[in-house]
C-alpha positions as CSV (number, residue, x, y, z in Angstrom):
1,P,5.0,-38.8,166.2
2,L,1.6,-40.3,165.3
3,A,0.4,-40.7,161.9
4,T,-2.7,-38.5,161.4
5,S,-5.4,-39.2,158.7
6,A,-3.9,-36.4,156.4
7,S,-0.6,-38.1,156.4
8,L,-1.8,-41.6,155.5
9,S,-3.7,-40.1,152.4
10,H,-0.5,-38.5,151.4
11,P,0.5,-39.6,148.0
12,A,4.0,-40.6,149.1
13,F,2.6,-42.9,151.8
14,L,0.2,-44.5,149.3
15,S,3.1,-45.3,146.9
16,A,5.1,-46.8,149.6
17,A,2.3,-49.3,150.2
18,P,2.9,-52.7,148.8
19,A,0.9,-53.6,145.7
20,F,0.9,-57.4,146.3
21,P,-2.8,-58.3,147.2
22,T,-4.1,-55.9,144.5
23,F,-1.8,-57.6,142.1
24,L,-2.6,-61.0,143.3
25,F,-6.3,-60.3,142.8
26,A,-6.1,-58.4,139.6
27,T,-4.2,-61.5,137.9
28,M,-6.6,-64.1,139.2
29,S,-9.6,-62.2,138.1
30,G,-7.7,-61.6,134.6
31,D,-7.2,-65.2,134.3
32,A,-10.7,-66.1,135.0
33,A,-11.9,-63.6,132.6
34,K,-9.6,-64.8,130.0
35,K,-10.6,-68.4,130.5
36,K,-14.4,-67.3,130.2
37,A,-13.5,-65.4,126.9
38,R,-12.0,-68.3,125.6
39,K,-14.6,-70.6,126.5
40,V,-17.2,-68.2,124.8
41,Q,-15.0,-67.9,121.6
42,D,-14.8,-71.7,121.5
43,K,-18.6,-72.2,121.8
44,K,-19.2,-69.5,119.2
45,D,-16.6,-71.4,116.8
46,F,-18.5,-74.4,117.5
47,F,-22.1,-72.8,116.9
48,L,-20.6,-71.4,113.8
49,K,-19.5,-74.7,112.4
50,L,-22.7,-76.9,113.6
51,F,-24.9,-74.2,112.0
52,G,-23.0,-73.8,108.7
53,A,-22.9,-77.5,108.2
54,V,-26.7,-77.8,109.0
55,Y,-27.6,-74.9,106.8
56,V,-25.5,-76.0,103.9
57,L,-27.1,-79.6,104.3
58,D,-30.6,-78.0,104.3
59,L,-29.7,-75.8,101.5
60,L,-28.5,-78.7,99.2
61,L,-31.1,-81.3,100.2
62,R,-34.2,-79.4,100.7
63,Y,-33.9,-76.2,98.4
64,V,-31.7,-77.6,95.6
65,W,-32.6,-81.3,95.4
66,G,-36.3,-81.0,96.3
67,W,-37.0,-77.7,94.7
68,S,-40.4,-78.9,93.3
69,S,-41.8,-79.2,96.8
70,I,-41.0,-76.0,98.2
71,D,-43.7,-73.8,99.5
72,T,-44.4,-71.0,102.1
73,N,-44.3,-73.2,104.8
74,T,-40.8,-74.5,104.0
75,Y,-39.4,-71.0,104.1
76,L,-41.4,-70.4,107.3
77,G,-39.9,-73.6,108.9
78,T,-36.4,-72.5,108.0
79,V,-37.1,-69.1,109.6
80,W,-38.5,-71.0,112.8
81,F,-35.3,-73.1,113.0
82,T,-32.9,-69.9,112.6
83,I,-34.8,-68.1,115.3
84,V,-34.7,-71.0,117.8
85,N,-30.9,-71.7,117.0
86,V,-30.0,-68.1,117.5
87,C,-32.0,-67.7,120.6
88,C,-30.5,-71.0,122.0
89,A,-27.1,-70.0,121.1
90,L,-27.3,-66.6,122.6
91,S,-28.8,-68.1,125.9
92,I,-25.9,-70.3,126.3
93,L,-23.3,-67.8,125.5
94,N,-24.8,-65.4,128.2
95,G,-25.0,-68.6,130.5
96,I,-21.2,-68.9,130.0
97,Q,-20.6,-65.2,130.6
98,T,-22.7,-65.0,133.8
99,A,-21.4,-68.3,135.3
100,H,-19.5,-68.5,138.3
101,G,-16.4,-70.7,138.2
102,D,-17.3,-74.1,136.4
103,A,-21.0,-73.8,137.0
104,K,-23.0,-74.8,134.1
105,N,-26.3,-73.0,134.1
106,Y,-27.3,-73.4,130.4
107,E,-27.8,-77.1,130.2
108,N,-31.7,-76.5,129.1
109,S,-30.7,-74.4,126.2
110,E,-28.1,-76.6,125.1
111,D,-30.6,-79.5,125.1
112,L,-33.1,-77.4,123.1
113,L,-30.6,-76.5,120.7
114,Y,-29.3,-80.0,120.0
115,L,-33.0,-81.0,119.7
116,N,-33.7,-78.3,117.2
117,V,-30.9,-79.2,114.9
118,F,-31.9,-82.6,114.9
119,I,-35.4,-82.0,113.9
120,Q,-34.0,-79.5,111.3
121,I,-31.9,-82.3,109.8
122,L,-35.0,-84.9,110.1
123,S,-37.3,-82.4,108.6
124,I,-35.3,-82.5,105.4
125,F,-36.5,-85.9,104.7
126,T,-39.9,-85.8,106.3
127,G,-42.7,-83.6,107.2
128,W,-43.5,-85.6,110.4
129,A,-40.1,-84.4,112.3
130,K,-42.0,-81.4,113.8
131,W,-43.7,-83.7,116.2
132,F,-40.5,-84.2,117.9
133,Y,-40.8,-80.8,119.5
134,L,-43.5,-82.6,121.7
135,L,-40.2,-83.8,123.5
136,V,-39.8,-80.6,125.1
137,P,-42.9,-80.5,127.2
138,A,-42.6,-84.2,127.9
139,Y,-39.0,-83.6,129.2
140,L,-40.3,-80.7,131.4
141,L,-43.1,-83.1,132.8
142,Y,-40.5,-85.8,133.4
143,F,-38.3,-83.2,135.0
144,Q,-41.2,-81.9,137.4
145,C,-42.3,-85.4,138.3
146,S,-38.7,-86.7,139.0
147,K,-38.0,-84.1,141.5
148,K,-38.0,-85.8,144.9
149,A,-40.4,-84.5,147.6
150,P,-38.8,-83.7,150.8
151,P,-39.1,-86.5,153.2
152,A,-41.6,-86.6,155.8
153,P,-40.5,-85.9,159.2
154,V,-40.2,-89.0,161.4
155,V,-42.0,-88.5,164.6
156,Q,-39.8,-90.2,167.2
157,A,-41.5,-91.8,170.2
158,D,-40.2,-91.2,173.7
159,E,-37.1,-93.3,174.2
160,A,-37.2,-93.1,178.2
161,P,-40.1,-95.7,178.5
162,K,-38.3,-98.1,176.1
163,K,-35.1,-98.0,178.1
164,K,-36.7,-98.3,181.2
165,K,-38.5,-101.4,180.2
166,K,-35.3,-102.7,178.7
167,K,-33.4,-102.1,181.8
168,S,-36.0,-104.0,184.1
169,S,-36.1,-106.8,181.9
170,R,-32.5,-107.7,182.3
171,I,-31.2,-110.3,184.7
172,K,-29.5,-108.8,187.7
173,F,-26.3,-110.4,189.1
174,R,-25.0,-110.0,192.8
175,R,-21.6,-110.2,193.8
């Protein structure tokens, strides 16, 4: 007897079907999800250590050692650094979670984060460190100018007249 659609959807038939392909794909996606979660956790741990070290250094050198030179701009600067650091870190973590495979689509956020940390450390010692933020638009300008324009299409002249001329200029030998 031929199997009908009703018999194919019967629970006994479905339980007898091999689960190999589903099991294989579930394991692969589970491994990729675990790898991605591990990478996100590693980055979170790195950011926690980086920010912890920078803010401890900032607290000790700027707020404890240089207490007499603290004003509203110092507090606002620390708030600014915190906002930029947190936004960059969240952007990087989001980029890792949405990446396909080993794609790295958060390089710009990473560059901005490291520049911000560098400026934060440098600003402990000098008030002129904020001028390093001009590197961001300079980098964008460099990036836009360094993109190669598509090559201009090469117009090919007819090859037939050249071949004919070349063929007629040959010396002909008779046998």
